[in-house]
C-alpha atoms as one frame of an Amber mdcrd trajectory, in Angstrom:
protein
   7.939 -51.198 -35.506   6.807 -54.784 -35.914   3.595 -55.265 -37.844   1.923
 -58.666 -37.490  -0.750 -59.863 -39.816  -3.290 -62.712 -39.751  -4.171 -64.048
 -43.297  -7.659 -65.159 -43.870 -10.171 -62.438 -43.468  -7.313 -59.910 -42.736
  -5.058 -59.837 -45.795  -6.772 -62.670 -47.876 -10.301 -62.290 -49.155 -13.088
 -64.837 -48.865 -12.272 -65.761 -52.626  -8.733 -66.717 -51.400  -7.296 -63.544
 -53.017  -4.374 -61.327 -51.713  -5.194 -57.982 -53.193  -2.212 -56.338 -55.009
  -2.616 -52.944 -53.102  -2.386 -54.880 -49.867   0.703 -56.811 -50.969   2.246
 -53.547 -52.274   1.616 -51.741 -49.022   3.185 -54.416 -46.773   6.177 -54.461
 -49.059   6.573 -50.735 -48.961   6.328 -50.838 -45.058   9.214 -53.291 -45.009
  11.081 -51.356 -47.519  10.686 -48.246 -45.279  12.604 -50.068 -42.565   9.864
 -51.615 -40.551   9.467 -55.397 -39.606   6.665 -57.392 -40.929   5.544 -60.939
 -40.183   2.567 -63.260 -40.571   0.893 -65.242 -37.800  -1.629 -67.531 -39.204
  -3.852 -70.424 -38.412  -2.879 -72.269 -41.593  -0.195 -74.927 -41.940   3.103
 -73.817 -43.365   2.237 -75.549 -46.681  -0.976 -73.740 -47.073   0.487 -70.327
 -46.093   3.504 -70.624 -48.458   2.040 -68.798 -51.512   1.021 -65.717 -49.572
   4.457 -65.790 -47.585   6.246 -65.832 -50.875   4.130 -62.999 -52.395   4.889
 -60.919 -49.324   8.619 -61.823 -49.504   8.512 -63.326 -45.883  11.024 -66.269
 -45.700  11.665 -66.363 -41.962  10.497 -65.315 -38.632   6.808 -66.029 -39.064
   4.182 -68.396 -37.304   1.701 -70.976 -38.495  -0.822 -73.464 -36.859  -2.286
 -70.726 -34.663   1.263 -69.957 -33.372   2.223 -73.566 -32.508   5.095 -73.175
 -35.020   7.272 -70.175 -34.747   9.520 -70.435 -37.654  13.078 -69.156 -37.816
  14.745 -69.740 -41.213  14.551 -72.891 -43.369  13.593 -75.832 -41.186  14.606
 -74.163 -37.916  12.053 -72.967 -35.394  12.109 -70.384 -32.668   9.441 -72.538
 -30.934   7.403 -75.684 -31.872   4.614 -76.422 -29.408   3.190 -79.909 -29.882
   0.290 -81.814 -28.340   1.399 -84.581 -26.185   0.919 -88.118 -27.813  -1.429
 -89.196 -24.881  -3.404 -86.023 -25.374  -3.657 -86.825 -29.047  -4.776 -90.294
 -28.430  -7.343 -89.096 -25.950  -8.812 -86.470 -28.379  -8.930 -89.169 -31.212
 -10.743 -91.532 -28.871 -13.270 -88.929 -27.719 -13.903 -87.769 -31.412 -14.579
 -91.350 -32.327 -17.387 -91.369 -29.939 -18.936 -88.138 -31.429 -21.415 -89.152
 -34.133 -20.794 -87.655 -37.571 -17.571 -85.939 -36.470 -14.633 -85.619 -38.697
 -11.140 -85.093 -37.195  -7.667 -84.475 -38.505  -4.165 -84.120 -36.966  -1.827
 -81.597 -38.436   1.865 -82.602 -38.101   4.971 -81.092 -39.735   4.851 -82.970
 -43.031   1.512 -84.809 -43.086  -2.009 -85.072 -41.921  -3.866 -87.875 -40.230
  -7.565 -88.338 -41.107 -10.166 -90.977 -40.429 -10.304 -92.148 -44.099  -7.600
 -90.743 -46.558  -9.871 -91.666 -49.473 -12.858 -89.579 -48.312 -13.878 -86.686
 -50.517 -14.037 -84.397 -47.380 -10.187 -84.287 -47.695 -10.029 -83.325 -51.370
  -8.896 -79.754 -50.280  -5.943 -81.311 -48.410  -4.892 -83.382 -51.344  -5.054
 -80.385 -53.711  -2.797 -78.490 -51.196  -0.327 -81.348 -51.415  -0.679 -82.677
 -47.845   0.130 -86.366 -47.471  -2.795 -88.114 -45.845  -2.626 -91.169 -43.486
  -5.277 -92.858 -41.482  -5.721 -92.168 -37.783  -4.800 -95.724 -36.840  -1.254
 -95.240 -38.276  -0.603 -92.358 -35.852   2.559 -93.392 -33.998   3.082 -90.599
 -31.462   4.745 -88.202 -33.831   4.576 -84.322 -32.898   1.264 -82.880 -33.802
   0.744 -79.131 -33.820  -2.998 -78.882 -33.943  -6.147 -81.186 -33.682  -9.193
 -80.170 -35.806 -12.701 -81.460 -35.372 -15.785 -80.820 -37.463 -18.829 -81.457
 -35.415 -22.397 -80.107 -34.870 -21.678 -80.007 -31.125 -18.558 -77.883 -31.341
 -19.219 -75.488 -28.371 -20.137 -78.496 -26.060 -16.989 -80.529 -27.306 -14.817
 -77.502 -26.625 -16.265 -76.994 -22.994 -15.729 -80.678 -22.257 -12.236 -80.475
 -23.708 -11.464 -77.563 -21.337 -12.633 -79.653 -18.435 -10.420 -82.509 -19.222
  -7.376 -80.644 -20.580  -7.431 -76.965 -18.993  -3.849 -76.333 -20.240  -4.783
 -76.557 -24.026  -6.032 -73.737 -26.168  -9.273 -74.497 -28.171 -11.096 -72.307
 -30.725 -14.569 -72.759 -32.231 -15.068 -71.614 -35.833 -18.502 -71.193 -37.537
 -20.180 -73.097 -34.675 -18.970 -76.476 -35.995 -15.080 -76.567 -36.098 -13.061
 -77.009 -32.964  -9.171 -76.510 -33.253  -6.867 -77.483 -30.499  -3.246 -76.449
 -29.903  -0.735 -77.137 -26.943  -0.071 -74.788 -24.107   2.153 -71.870 -25.401
   0.929 -72.386 -28.892  -1.479 -69.581 -29.568  -0.871 -66.464 -31.522  -0.170
 -64.171 -28.611   2.628 -66.381 -27.470   3.969 -66.347 -31.105   3.855 -62.607
 -31.485   5.807 -62.342 -28.035   8.467 -64.614 -29.305   8.943 -62.818 -32.600
   9.086 -59.452 -30.889  11.886 -60.937 -28.704  13.772 -62.258 -31.605  13.774
 -58.925 -33.301  14.397 -57.028 -30.072  11.205 -55.056 -30.431   9.343 -53.707
 -27.353   5.667 -54.912 -26.824   4.518 -51.271 -27.178   6.104 -51.177 -30.620
   4.070 -54.019 -32.121   0.938 -53.558 -34.176  -1.350 -56.684 -34.836  -4.183
 -57.107 -37.327  -6.727 -59.713 -37.207 -10.445 -60.770 -37.254 -10.793 -64.247
 -35.647 -11.084 -66.019 -32.415  -7.649 -67.347 -32.745  -6.393 -63.731 -33.153
  -7.577 -62.639 -29.777  -4.531 -63.290 -27.739  -2.361 -61.794 -30.451  -4.461
 -58.641 -30.607  -4.492 -58.485 -26.707  -0.761 -58.764 -26.487   0.012 -56.235
 -29.166   0.895 -52.523 -28.296  -1.872 -51.532 -30.945  -4.601 -53.945 -32.056
  -6.518 -53.473 -35.234  -9.687 -55.488 -36.027 -10.195 -56.176 -39.718 -13.495
 -56.778 -41.614 -16.210 -59.014 -40.123 -15.049 -59.670 -36.598 -15.677 -62.904
 -34.841 -17.116 -63.096 -31.254 -14.855 -61.621 -28.611 -12.520 -59.685 -31.081
 -14.196 -56.299 -30.615 -13.405 -56.349 -26.914  -9.600 -56.506 -27.344  -8.956
 -53.977 -30.289  -8.154 -50.400 -30.420  -9.678 -49.725 -33.654 -11.703 -51.441
 -36.570 -11.022 -51.053 -40.269 -12.525 -52.697 -43.445 -11.687 -56.122 -44.576
  -9.446 -57.231 -47.375 -12.234 -56.899 -50.055 -12.232 -53.097 -49.242  -8.526
 -52.938 -48.946  -8.637 -51.920 -45.326  -5.048 -52.932 -44.332  -3.545 -51.152
 -47.399  -5.492 -48.021 -46.567  -4.367 -48.104 -42.953  -0.784 -48.698 -43.654
  -0.562 -45.874 -46.422  -2.421 -43.422 -43.989  -0.485 -44.236 -40.883   2.930
 -45.558 -41.810   3.550 -44.486 -45.544   1.758 -41.222 -45.426  -0.552 -41.434
 -48.412  -3.547 -43.380 -49.764  -3.023 -45.438 -52.988  -5.533 -46.062 -55.539
  -6.958 -49.646 -55.768  -5.172 -51.868 -58.189  -5.544 -55.440 -59.453  -5.776
 -58.405 -57.393  -3.314 -61.380 -57.174  -5.047 -64.555 -57.063  -3.190 -67.265
 -55.036  -3.564 -71.044 -54.986
């Protein structure tokens, strides 16, 4: 079996904690001979601490599935927005009053003003920041816009670029990835890498960016507080990471027992 996990809201709590019982259960599943992977919306740099804690050093996906990592710097697939599309998105974002946009590339981010306090989180995570106007057509995995008109912006985007995939978060964040770059595509690629049939895959997620992954999986498990559209594509619903839902499910259905809760492992 291949088990695929989203991170935030699925394995990692709202306080950015990977609970130790969840980590232990996933490691035990792998030690029992199963395959485990992570498919996350995070950039690889932001996911590294959790990946290391889970012992996953290859065959995982980041940036909503736009990057399907092999080993080291190699990729099974890398889906990038075309430079002309990136320039169009930046131009359109520039006309949106109060909107903040950033581009996520392999090794750096492009933002409107690298000195703005809005990007303190990126600096803390070690992302090199560069101004939008220095963008020189390098590969970009995702475009993110914070705007009060997120739903309208997404709908306009779909009209102009119907091949792209766009997600709306919390009614004010729009994230855009290239065709072939969503989590469902990533899970299909990783299953093929491992030679695992679709019906032998299990996916866990909670967000709008997890829908295609959950829809593709042989068995789909919704975790915690589900975002719009998720309930329609899952086979079952379990508690969130604060209640150790994934750990309990794995111990009940894969490992054959339910472990007592333990201490939490706080990650950067």
